[in-house]
PALO-830333 format. One record per residue: x, y, z of N, C-alpha, C, O in turn; residue number from 1. Coordinates in Angstrom, 2 decimals, decimal comma, always signed. Example, Ala and Ser with C-alpha at 12.3 -4.5 7.8 and 13.67 -1.06 7.14 Angstrom:
2
(site (+13,19; -5,69; +7,80); (+12,30; -4,50; +7,80); (+13,20; -3,30; +7,80); (+14,24; -3,32; +8,46); 1)
(site (+12,85; -2,25; +7,08); (+13,67; -1,06; +7,14); (+12,90; +0,03; +7,87); (+13,41; +1,14; +8,04); 2)
END
This chain:
167
(site (-9,68; +238,42; +138,62); (-8,50; +239,55; +138,27); (-8,52; +239,98; +136,94); (-8,24; +239,17; +136,06); 1)
(site (-8,86; +241,36; +136,61); (-8,81; +242,05; +135,56); (-7,41; +242,03; +134,93); (-6,45; +241,98; +135,70); 2)
(site (-7,18; +242,06; +133,59); (-5,82; +242,26; +132,86); (-5,39; +243,80; +133,28); (-6,21; +244,68; +133,54); 3)
(site (-4,34; +243,94; +133,29); (-3,84; +245,32; +133,71); (-3,68; +246,09; +132,33); (-3,41; +245,53; +131,26); 4)
(site (-3,90; +247,55; +132,51); (-3,91; +248,07; +131,17); (-2,27; +247,99; +130,77); (-1,32; +247,96; +131,56); 5)
(site (-2,22; +247,97; +129,27); (-0,86; +247,68; +128,78); (+0,30; +248,54; +129,27); (+1,45; +248,13; +129,37); 6)
(site (-0,14; +249,91; +129,58); (+1,13; +250,83; +130,21); (+1,65; +250,26; +131,34); (+2,83; +250,52; +131,57); 7)
(site (+0,98; +249,48; +132,20); (+1,45; +249,26; +133,39); (+2,40; +247,68; +133,61); (+3,18; +247,43; +134,53); 8)
(site (+2,07; +246,85; +132,55); (+2,85; +245,80; +132,42); (+2,35; +244,57; +133,35); (+2,18; +244,89; +134,52); 9)
(site (+2,12; +243,36; +133,05); (+1,57; +242,32; +133,95); (+2,68; +241,96; +134,95); (+2,36; +241,79; +136,13); 10)
(site (+3,85; +241,84; +134,61); (+4,94; +241,62; +135,64); (+5,06; +242,33; +136,72); (+5,33; +241,78; +137,79); 11)
(site (+4,88; +243,72; +136,61); (+4,87; +244,58; +137,67); (+3,55; +244,39; +138,44); (+3,60; +244,80; +139,59); 12)
(site (+2,63; +243,96; +138,13); (+1,56; +243,75; +138,70); (+1,63; +242,68; +139,55); (+1,16; +242,79; +140,68); 13)
(site (+2,27; +241,40; +139,12); (+2,43; +240,29; +140,00); (+3,62; +240,60; +140,86); (+3,63; +240,03; +141,95); 14)
(site (+4,53; +241,32; +140,60); (+5,56; +241,64; +141,74); (+4,59; +242,53; +142,95); (+4,67; +242,27; +144,15); 15)
(site (+3,75; +243,53; +142,43); (+3,12; +244,09; +143,52); (+2,01; +243,24; +144,28); (+1,56; +243,60; +145,37); 16)
(site (+1,65; +242,19; +143,67); (+0,74; +241,19; +144,26); (+1,59; +240,49; +145,24); (+1,22; +240,30; +146,40); 17)
(site (+2,72; +240,11; +144,78); (+3,87; +239,08; +145,53); (+4,15; +240,05; +146,91); (+4,13; +239,57; +148,04); 18)
(site (+4,35; +241,24; +146,69); (+4,78; +242,10; +147,98); (+3,77; +242,03; +148,93); (+4,05; +241,79; +150,11); 19)
(site (+2,60; +242,23; +148,55); (+1,52; +242,39; +149,42); (+1,21; +240,87; +150,16); (+0,85; +240,75; +151,33); 20)
(site (+1,41; +239,92; +149,37); (+1,25; +238,56; +149,94); (+2,48; +238,13; +150,99); (+2,45; +237,34; +151,93); 21)
(site (+3,45; +238,84; +150,54); (+4,85; +238,70; +151,44); (+4,71; +239,18; +152,70); (+5,21; +238,59; +153,66); 22)
(site (+4,01; +240,27; +152,83); (+3,88; +241,19; +153,88); (+2,77; +240,55; +154,79); (+2,78; +240,64; +156,02); 23)
(site (+1,79; +239,85; +154,01); (+0,67; +239,26; +155,08); (+1,29; +237,85; +155,54); (+0,86; +237,26; +156,54); 24)
(site (+2,37; +237,34; +154,70); (+2,79; +235,99; +155,14); (+3,81; +236,46; +156,54); (+3,85; +235,72; +157,52); 25)
(site (+4,58; +237,73; +156,47); (+5,42; +238,08; +157,55); (+4,41; +238,32; +158,84); (+4,61; +237,93; +159,99); 26)
(site (+3,52; +238,92; +158,47); (+2,44; +239,25; +159,69); (+1,83; +238,05; +160,26); (+1,66; +237,87; +161,46); 27)
(site (+1,45; +237,07; +159,14); (+0,97; +235,76; +159,82); (+2,04; +235,14; +160,67); (+1,66; +234,70; +161,75); 28)
(site (+3,50; +235,01; +160,31); (+4,43; +234,48; +160,74); (+4,63; +235,15; +162,30); (+4,89; +234,45; +163,28); 29)
(site (+4,49; +236,42; +162,35); (+4,57; +237,20; +163,55); (+3,39; +236,58; +164,61); (+3,64; +236,47; +165,81); 30)
(site (+2,19; +236,23; +164,09); (+1,13; +235,96; +165,03); (+1,40; +234,72; +165,27); (+1,35; +234,35; +166,44); 31)
(site (+1,69; +233,94; +164,40); (+1,97; +232,34; +164,81); (+3,16; +232,16; +165,82); (+3,34; +231,17; +166,53); 32)
(site (+4,03; +233,43; +165,75); (+5,24; +233,19; +166,73); (+4,82; +233,53; +168,20); (+5,32; +233,06; +169,22); 33)
(site (+3,69; +234,53; +168,08); (+3,45; +235,13; +169,34); (+2,19; +234,31; +170,07); (+1,99; +234,33; +171,28); 34)
(site (+1,31; +233,54; +169,06); (+0,32; +232,98; +169,72); (+0,53; +231,28; +169,88); (-0,13; +230,63; +170,69); 35)
(site (+1,34; +230,80; +169,15); (+1,63; +229,40; +169,04); (+2,92; +229,13; +169,68); (+2,90; +228,13; +170,40); 36)
(site (+4,10; +229,79; +169,61); (+5,36; +229,74; +170,11); (+5,47; +230,70; +171,23); (+6,64; +230,88; +171,55); 37)
(site (+4,63; +231,36; +171,92); (+4,67; +232,22; +173,11); (+5,94; +233,12; +172,94); (+6,90; +233,14; +173,72); 38)
(site (+5,81; +233,81; +171,85); (+6,93; +235,00; +171,83); (+6,08; +236,43; +171,76); (+5,87; +237,04; +170,71); 39)
(site (+5,68; +236,80; +172,92); (+5,16; +238,01; +172,87); (+5,87; +239,34; +172,22); (+7,10; +239,38; +172,23); 40)
(site (+5,24; +240,29; +171,73); (+6,01; +241,59; +170,82); (+6,17; +242,58; +171,67); (+5,49; +242,81; +172,67); 41)
(site (+7,13; +243,20; +171,24); (+7,40; +244,61; +171,98); (+6,93; +245,64; +171,04); (+6,44; +245,32; +169,96); 42)
(site (+7,07; +246,98; +171,43); (+6,67; +247,99; +170,55); (+7,23; +247,90; +169,46); (+6,44; +248,03; +168,53); 43)
(site (+8,57; +247,67; +169,10); (+9,38; +247,59; +167,82); (+8,81; +246,43; +166,99); (+8,79; +246,51; +165,76); 44)
(site (+8,40; +245,48; +167,56); (+7,94; +244,22; +166,83); (+6,65; +244,73; +166,23); (+6,47; +244,54; +165,03); 45)
(site (+5,57; +245,48; +167,07); (+4,29; +245,93; +166,51); (+4,52; +247,01; +165,69); (+3,76; +247,08; +164,72); 46)
(site (+5,43; +247,96; +165,82); (+5,80; +248,98; +164,73); (+6,00; +248,33; +163,29); (+5,45; +248,74; +162,26); 47)
(site (+6,91; +247,23; +163,38); (+7,08; +246,50; +162,10); (+5,79; +245,87; +161,52); (+5,50; +245,80; +160,32); 48)
(site (+5,20; +245,50; +162,36); (+3,67; +244,50; +161,94); (+2,86; +245,80; +161,39); (+2,05; +245,57; +160,50); 49)
(site (+2,98; +246,87; +161,74); (+2,28; +248,03; +161,25); (+2,75; +248,35; +160,00); (+1,91; +248,52; +159,11); 50)
(site (+4,09; +248,49; +159,73); (+4,91; +248,77; +158,42); (+4,54; +247,57; +157,24); (+4,26; +247,78; +156,06); 51)
(site (+4,61; +246,32; +157,92); (+4,03; +245,29; +156,66); (+2,71; +245,45; +156,32); (+2,40; +245,14; +155,17); 52)
(site (+1,66; +245,98; +157,24); (+0,25; +246,13; +156,90); (+0,24; +247,21; +155,73); (-0,36; +246,97; +154,68); 53)
(site (+0,92; +248,38; +155,94); (+0,98; +249,76; +155,35); (+1,42; +249,30; +153,75); (+0,81; +249,54; +152,71); 54)
(site (+2,69; +248,56; +153,96); (+3,19; +248,12; +152,62); (+2,14; +247,24; +151,95); (+1,82; +247,57; +150,81); 55)
(site (+1,60; +246,28; +152,45); (+0,81; +245,58; +151,84); (-0,52; +246,32; +151,19); (-0,96; +246,02; +150,08); 56)
(site (-1,04; +247,21; +151,96); (-2,23; +248,12; +151,41); (-1,71; +248,87; +150,28); (-2,37; +248,91; +149,24); 57)
(site (-0,50; +249,52; +150,36); (+0,18; +250,40; +149,43); (+0,15; +249,57; +147,98); (-0,40; +249,99; +146,96); 58)
(site (+0,96; +248,12; +148,14); (+1,19; +247,54; +147,18); (-0,17; +247,18; +146,29); (-0,30; +247,37; +145,08); 59)
(site (-1,21; +246,54; +147,28); (-2,47; +246,44; +146,58); (-3,08; +247,53; +145,57); (-3,52; +247,39; +144,42); 60)
(site (-2,96; +248,58; +146,34); (-3,40; +249,84; +145,68); (-2,76; +250,00; +144,06); (-3,32; +250,23; +142,98); 61)
(site (-1,38; +249,78; +144,43); (-0,47; +250,07; +143,04); (-0,88; +248,86; +142,27); (-0,91; +249,11; +141,06); 62)
(site (-1,20; +247,72; +142,55); (-1,37; +246,54; +141,62); (-2,80; +246,74; +140,80); (-3,08; +246,05; +139,83); 63)
(site (-3,52; +247,60; +141,24); (-5,00; +247,80; +141,11); (-4,94; +249,18; +140,11); (-5,81; +249,37; +139,26); 64)
(site (-4,03; +249,93; +140,27); (-3,93; +251,14; +139,36); (-3,45; +250,86; +138,14); (-2,52; +250,06; +138,06); 65)
(site (-3,96; +251,44; +136,98); (-3,87; +251,13; +135,62); (-2,75; +252,15; +135,09); (-2,09; +251,84; +134,10); 66)
(site (-2,57; +253,17; +135,64); (-1,77; +254,30; +135,21); (-0,20; +254,40; +135,71); (+0,16; +254,36; +136,89); 67)
(site (+0,56; +254,51; +134,70); (+1,92; +254,49; +135,20); (+2,32; +255,51; +136,43); (+2,74; +254,99; +137,46); 68)
(site (+2,18; +256,99; +136,35); (+2,55; +257,81; +137,20); (+2,00; +257,45; +138,72); (+2,76; +257,63; +139,66); 69)
(site (+0,73; +256,98; +138,92); (+0,55; +256,82; +140,54); (+1,30; +255,40; +140,69); (+1,95; +255,29; +141,73); 70)
(site (+1,32; +254,52; +139,99); (+1,97; +253,17; +140,18); (+3,45; +253,46; +140,54); (+3,81; +252,89; +141,57); 71)
(site (+4,37; +254,21; +139,92); (+5,58; +254,39; +140,03); (+5,75; +255,26; +141,55); (+6,68; +255,01; +142,32); 72)
(site (+4,77; +256,23; +141,80); (+4,79; +256,98; +143,01); (+4,30; +255,87; +144,21); (+4,91; +255,86; +145,28); 73)
(site (+3,36; +255,09; +144,01); (+3,00; +254,03; +145,25); (+4,19; +253,04; +145,31); (+4,60; +252,74; +146,43); 74)
(site (+4,69; +252,57; +144,38); (+5,90; +251,47; +144,55); (+7,14; +252,13; +145,13); (+8,00; +251,47; +145,69); 75)
(site (+7,21; +253,54; +144,98); (+8,45; +254,13; +145,60); (+7,95; +254,49; +146,97); (+8,81; +254,57; +147,85); 76)
(site (+6,70; +254,73; +147,30); (+6,34; +254,61; +148,61); (+6,61; +253,34; +149,31); (+7,06; +253,36; +150,45); 77)
(site (+6,35; +252,17; +148,65); (+6,29; +251,01; +149,21); (+7,75; +250,55; +149,52); (+8,04; +249,78; +150,44); 78)
(site (+8,81; +251,21; +148,49); (+10,25; +251,05; +149,02); (+10,67; +251,87; +150,15); (+11,47; +251,42; +150,98); 79)
(site (+10,14; +253,16; +150,25); (+10,41; +253,86; +151,50); (+10,04; +253,53; +152,65); (+10,69; +253,78; +153,66); 80)
(site (+8,73; +252,80; +152,64); (+8,30; +252,09; +153,65); (+9,25; +250,98; +154,12); (+9,55; +250,86; +155,31); 81)
(site (+9,70; +250,21; +153,19); (+10,67; +249,07; +153,37); (+11,87; +249,49; +154,10); (+12,43; +248,84; +154,99); 82)
(site (+12,19; +250,59; +153,66); (+13,47; +251,28; +154,42); (+13,43; +251,63; +155,66); (+14,34; +251,43; +156,46); 83)
(site (+12,08; +252,31; +155,98); (+11,79; +252,54; +157,41); (+11,74; +251,17; +158,14); (+12,25; +251,11; +159,26); 84)
(site (+11,17; +250,07; +157,58); (+11,15; +248,75; +158,27); (+12,41; +248,33; +158,56); (+12,65; +247,85; +159,67); 85)
(site (+13,42; +248,45; +157,54); (+14,82; +248,17; +157,86); (+15,35; +248,92; +158,87); (+16,01; +248,32; +159,72); 86)
(site (+15,21; +250,05; +158,98); (+15,81; +251,05; +160,18); (+15,10; +250,48; +161,34); (+15,85; +250,20; +162,27); 87)
(site (+13,74; +250,22; +161,55); (+13,38; +249,68; +162,72); (+13,86; +248,47; +163,07); (+14,25; +248,30; +164,23); 88)
(site (+13,90; +247,62; +162,28); (+14,46; +246,13; +162,75); (+16,15; +246,32; +162,95); (+16,76; +245,44; +163,58); 89)
(site (+16,73; +247,26; +162,50); (+17,96; +247,35; +163,06); (+17,99; +248,04; +164,29); (+18,64; +247,58; +165,22); 90)
(site (+17,43; +248,96; +164,38); (+17,32; +249,57; +165,86); (+16,61; +248,70; +166,77); (+17,02; +248,76; +167,93); 91)
(site (+15,72; +247,98; +166,58); (+15,25; +246,87; +167,55); (+16,38; +245,86; +167,88); (+16,47; +245,55; +169,07); 92)
(site (+17,21; +245,31; +167,06); (+18,28; +244,63; +167,13); (+19,20; +245,13; +168,23); (+19,43; +244,66; +169,34); 93)
(site (+19,78; +246,47; +167,45); (+20,97; +246,77; +168,12); (+20,75; +247,83; +169,17); (+21,76; +248,09; +169,83); 94)
(site (+19,71; +248,48; +169,44); (+19,59; +249,30; +170,60); (+18,39; +248,80; +171,43); (+18,64; +248,53; +172,61); 95)
(site (+17,23; +248,64; +171,04); (+16,09; +248,39; +171,88); (+16,21; +247,15; +172,42); (+15,49; +247,00; +173,41); 96)
(site (+16,99; +246,05; +172,06); (+17,01; +244,74; +172,61); (+17,98; +244,65; +173,72); (+18,24; +243,62; +174,35); 97)
(site (+18,60; +246,03; +173,92); (+19,68; +245,78; +174,91); (+18,98; +246,55; +176,36); (+19,49; +246,58; +177,48); 98)
(site (+17,77; +247,08; +175,96); (+17,03; +247,93; +177,15); (+16,05; +246,96; +177,84); (+15,62; +245,89; +177,41); 99)
(site (+15,83; +247,48; +178,85); (+14,62; +246,54; +179,87); (+13,31; +247,17; +179,62); (+12,31; +246,63; +180,09); 100)
(site (+13,21; +248,33; +178,86); (+11,88; +249,03; +178,56); (+11,87; +249,50; +177,20); (+12,95; +249,80; +176,69); 101)
(site (+10,72; +249,62; +176,50); (+10,78; +250,16; +175,29); (+9,59; +251,30; +175,44); (+9,23; +251,96; +174,46); 102)
(site (+9,01; +251,47; +176,79); (+8,02; +252,53; +176,82); (+8,67; +253,95; +176,54); (+9,77; +254,37; +176,90); 103)
(site (+7,61; +254,60; +175,73); (+7,85; +256,07; +175,31); (+9,18; +256,22; +174,23); (+9,75; +257,27; +173,94); 104)
(site (+9,46; +254,87; +173,75); (+10,31; +254,89; +172,61); (+9,46; +255,43; +171,45); (+8,26; +255,62; +171,64); 105)
(site (+10,04; +255,69; +170,23); (+9,52; +256,12; +168,93); (+8,26; +255,13; +168,77); (+7,09; +255,50; +168,78); 106)
(site (+8,69; +253,84; +168,63); (+7,81; +252,69; +168,23); (+6,41; +252,65; +169,07); (+5,31; +252,34; +168,61); 107)
(site (+6,73; +253,04; +170,47); (+5,48; +252,99; +171,54); (+4,63; +254,29; +171,07); (+3,42; +254,17; +170,88); 108)
(site (+5,17; +255,31; +170,92); (+4,58; +256,47; +170,55); (+3,73; +256,47; +169,11); (+2,73; +257,16; +168,92); 109)
(site (+4,26; +255,63; +168,20); (+3,47; +255,55; +166,86); (+2,30; +254,56; +167,27); (+1,12; +254,84; +167,04); 110)
(site (+2,60; +253,63; +167,76); (+1,59; +252,58; +168,11); (+0,39; +253,17; +168,76); (-0,76; +252,98; +168,36); 111)
(site (+0,72; +253,87; +169,73); (-0,24; +254,59; +170,72); (-1,01; +255,84; +169,99); (-2,11; +256,29; +170,33); 112)
(site (-0,23; +256,29; +168,97); (-0,72; +257,60; +168,41); (-2,11; +257,01; +167,46); (-3,27; +257,43; +167,51); 113)
(site (-1,72; +256,23; +166,88); (-2,72; +255,55; +165,94); (-3,97; +254,62; +166,77); (-4,98; +254,23; +166,19); 114)
(site (-3,69; +254,37; +168,10); (-4,39; +253,54; +168,88); (-4,68; +252,13; +168,62); (-5,61; +251,43; +169,04); 115)
(site (-3,58; +251,83; +167,74); (-3,59; +250,28; +167,27); (-3,98; +249,37; +168,29); (-4,85; +248,52; +168,09); 116)
(site (-3,34; +249,50; +169,41); (-3,40; +248,60; +170,54); (-4,81; +248,45; +171,02); (-5,30; +247,39; +171,40); 117)
(site (-5,45; +249,66; +170,97); (-6,99; +249,69; +171,46); (-7,98; +248,97; +170,25); (-8,98; +248,29; +170,47); 118)
(site (-7,43; +249,33; +168,94); (-8,30; +249,04; +168,01); (-8,33; +247,50; +167,43); (-9,28; +246,87; +166,97); 119)
(site (-6,86; +247,07; +167,61); (-6,84; +245,64; +167,33); (-5,91; +245,10; +168,16); (-4,78; +245,00; +167,67); 120)
(site (-6,05; +244,69; +169,38); (-5,10; +244,51; +170,33); (-4,57; +243,05; +170,16); (-3,51; +242,80; +170,73); 121)
(site (-5,13; +242,13; +169,51); (-4,33; +240,79; +169,28); (-3,20; +240,88; +168,01); (-2,35; +240,00; +167,83); 122)
(site (-3,33; +241,91; +167,30); (-2,19; +242,31; +166,46); (-1,27; +243,32; +166,73); (-0,08; +243,25; +166,43); 123)
(site (-1,83; +244,30; +167,32); (-0,98; +245,51; +167,62); (-0,71; +245,92; +169,21); (-0,33; +247,03; +169,59); 124)
(site (-0,95; +244,90; +169,97); (-0,60; +245,12; +171,32); (+0,60; +244,78; +171,72); (+0,87; +243,60; +171,49); 125)
(site (+1,55; +245,52; +172,32); (+3,03; +245,26; +172,98); (+2,66; +244,76; +173,96); (+1,88; +245,29; +174,75); 126)
(site (+3,29; +243,34; +174,12); (+3,07; +242,61; +175,64); (+4,54; +242,41; +176,32); (+4,63; +241,99; +177,47); 127)
(site (+5,50; +242,70; +175,64); (+6,85; +242,36; +176,31); (+7,69; +243,52; +176,11); (+7,41; +244,43; +175,32); 128)
(site (+8,83; +243,46; +176,91); (+9,79; +244,55; +176,87); (+10,59; +244,27; +175,61); (+10,47; +243,25; +174,92); 129)
(site (+11,40; +245,25; +175,37); (+12,30; +244,97; +173,90); (+13,42; +243,82; +174,42); (+13,78; +242,97; +173,61); 130)
(site (+13,80; +243,81; +175,39); (+14,95; +242,61; +176,04); (+14,10; +241,34; +176,03); (+14,69; +240,38; +175,55); 131)
(site (+12,89; +241,11; +176,44); (+12,08; +239,99; +176,41); (+11,87; +239,40; +175,01); (+11,96; +238,21; +174,72); 132)
(site (+11,58; +240,44; +174,19); (+11,49; +240,00; +172,70); (+12,34; +239,70; +171,84); (+12,12; +239,18; +170,75); 133)
(site (+13,70; +240,11; +172,46); (+15,00; +239,56; +171,75); (+15,21; +238,06; +171,76); (+15,69; +237,46; +172,72); 134)
(site (+14,83; +237,50; +170,62); (+14,53; +235,93; +170,47); (+15,37; +235,65; +169,22); (+15,62; +236,54; +168,40); 135)
(site (+15,80; +234,37; +169,09); (+16,37; +233,88; +167,76); (+15,66; +232,67; +167,36); (+15,36; +231,74; +168,12); 136)
(site (+15,39; +232,74; +165,99); (+14,51; +231,61; +165,30); (+15,75; +230,94; +164,51); (+16,43; +231,68; +163,81); 137)
(site (+16,06; +229,65; +164,59); (+17,10; +228,82; +164,09); (+18,50; +229,72; +163,97); (+19,24; +229,86; +163,00); 138)
(site (+18,58; +230,27; +165,35); (+20,00; +230,92; +165,54); (+20,25; +232,41; +165,01); (+21,26; +233,09; +165,08); 139)
(site (+19,00; +232,69; +164,46); (+19,09; +234,08; +163,81); (+17,97; +235,07; +164,51); (+16,79; +234,76; +164,66); 140)
(site (+18,48; +236,19; +164,87); (+17,67; +237,04; +165,78); (+16,11; +237,20; +164,89); (+16,16; +237,26; +163,66); 141)
(site (+15,16; +237,25; +165,41); (+13,86; +237,28; +164,86); (+13,78; +239,08; +164,24); (+13,01; +239,47; +163,36); 142)
(site (+14,39; +239,60; +164,68); (+14,58; +241,06; +164,07); (+15,31; +240,89; +162,71); (+14,81; +241,34; +161,69); 143)
(site (+16,32; +240,34; +162,71); (+17,01; +239,96; +161,55); (+16,11; +239,30; +160,25); (+16,35; +239,51; +159,06); 144)
(site (+15,10; +238,53; +160,72); (+14,23; +237,84; +159,77); (+13,31; +238,99; +159,16); (+13,01; +239,02; +157,97); 145)
(site (+12,89; +239,93; +160,12); (+11,95; +240,94; +159,46); (+12,97; +241,89; +158,59); (+12,54; +242,32; +157,52); 146)
(site (+14,17; +242,19; +158,97); (+15,11; +242,77; +158,07); (+15,03; +242,40; +156,81); (+14,73; +243,16; +155,89); 147)
(site (+15,35; +240,97; +156,68); (+15,66; +240,39; +155,34); (+14,43; +240,54; +154,55); (+14,53; +240,75; +153,34); 148)
(site (+13,09; +240,45; +155,21); (+11,85; +240,69; +154,35); (+11,62; +241,99; +153,84); (+11,04; +242,24; +152,78); 149)
(site (+12,23; +243,07; +154,86); (+12,00; +244,28; +154,48); (+12,96; +244,58; +153,21); (+12,46; +245,16; +152,24); 150)
(site (+14,36; +244,21; +153,18); (+15,17; +244,23; +152,15); (+14,71; +243,57; +150,79); (+14,92; +244,03; +149,67); 151)
(site (+14,10; +242,51; +151,06); (+13,39; +241,72; +149,60); (+12,44; +242,77; +149,16); (+12,40; +243,15; +147,99); 152)
(site (+11,61; +243,28; +150,16); (+10,31; +244,37; +149,79); (+11,08; +245,44; +149,10); (+10,71; +245,71; +147,96); 153)
(site (+11,94; +246,01; +149,52); (+12,52; +247,12; +149,28); (+13,22; +246,91; +147,66); (+13,08; +247,80; +146,82); 154)
(site (+13,85; +245,83; +147,41); (+14,41; +245,23; +146,00); (+13,23; +245,24; +144,97); (+13,25; +245,80; +143,87); 155)
(site (+12,24; +244,53; +145,49); (+11,04; +244,52; +144,60); (+10,52; +245,62; +144,35); (+10,15; +245,88; +143,20); 156)
(site (+10,39; +246,44; +145,29); (+9,84; +247,79; +144,95); (+10,65; +248,49; +143,87); (+10,05; +248,94; +142,90); 157)
(site (+11,86; +248,60; +143,98); (+12,78; +249,00; +143,03); (+12,74; +248,58; +141,82); (+12,82; +249,28; +140,81); 158)
(site (+12,59; +247,08; +141,90); (+12,44; +246,64; +140,43); (+10,96; +247,05; +139,84); (+10,88; +247,04; +138,61); 159)
(site (+9,91; +247,38; +140,48); (+8,49; +247,75; +140,17); (+8,82; +248,96; +139,44); (+8,47; +249,12; +138,27); 160)
(site (+9,46; +249,78; +140,09); (+9,48; +251,35; +139,79); (+10,32; +251,28; +138,36); (+9,94; +251,91; +137,37); 161)
(site (+11,52; +250,42; +138,39); (+12,12; +250,62; +137,10); (+11,50; +249,96; +135,99); (+11,72; +250,35; +134,84); 162)
(site (+10,76; +249,04; +136,24); (+10,04; +248,25; +135,25); (+8,84; +249,31; +134,58); (+8,64; +249,64; +133,42); 163)
(site (+8,27; +249,62; +135,65); (+7,16; +250,78; +135,24); (+7,64; +251,99; +134,62); (+6,93; +252,53; +133,77); 164)
(site (+8,63; +252,41; +134,89); (+9,22; +253,67; +134,11); (+9,51; +253,25; +132,67); (+9,34; +254,08; +131,77); 165)
(site (+9,97; +251,93; +132,36); (+10,49; +251,63; +130,97); (+9,09; +251,20; +130,11); (+9,02; +251,40; +128,89); 166)
(site (+8,23; +250,73; +130,72); (+6,98; +250,46; +129,98); (+6,11; +251,52; +129,59); (+5,08; +251,27; +128,98); 167)
END
């Protein structure tokens, strides 16, 4: 790994790599839950997986950028994506989990529009209804674990933006 340009700051680079790693960890845990613990995902689960992947990609690109302005823009984008993840997790738990079908919901349409369920079905294929996917891990709804990760990612993105603007 090459040293970042002095304008960007080493600490912000580490935060961005940590964000990408956290997203990949969240995706890995979701796949572990699906394939080892038989917790099939619903469309809202799959949408959140997509958001984690996009935040990871944006974070990696931001970590590799040596100029302040693009880094601030990319970190801001990661923050906005975190907010979208928060919204999807809250919606999944409070609304979608109360319904028997997630077909033709916003999440289902987004995943279908990108054809992710066809391109990489082992990761992006929804195989459960929202009600079926409403499970708890250690007494906490699975969607809230995702929500907590998005909050941490959003706070970290704000820290990166603040640090990048000061450097």
